[in-house]
N, C-alpha and C positions, 0 to 999 in steps of 0.2 A: 504494500500500500504506500502510495507516495504521501508526502507531507501535507499536500492540499486536502486529500481525502481524509487523513487522520484529523486535521483541524475541524472538518465538517462534523465530526462525531464527538467532539469534546464538549462537556457540559460542566458548569460550575454549580455546586450545591452548597449553600450557606445554611448551616444549622444554627439557629439562634433561638433564644428564649430560655426560660428556666422554670423553676417550680412556682408558677403563678397560681392565683386563686380562682381564676375563671373556670379552669378545667378540673378543679379539685373535686374528688380525690384522685382522679386519673393523673394529674400533674402535681408533683410535689418536689421538694429539694432532692430527695433520694432518687426520683424517677422523673426527670424533666419532660416537657411536652414532646420534644422530638423523638422520644423513645416510647411514647404512649401509643397503644394500638386500639 
């Protein structure tokens, strides 16, 4: 695969957030939102 094709398939994923109260009890300091299922 050449460099142009590789760049077309790159994605950036930013995991942010923490143990907030809106999704409590699913989201808490020990289990932040980005890991909630």
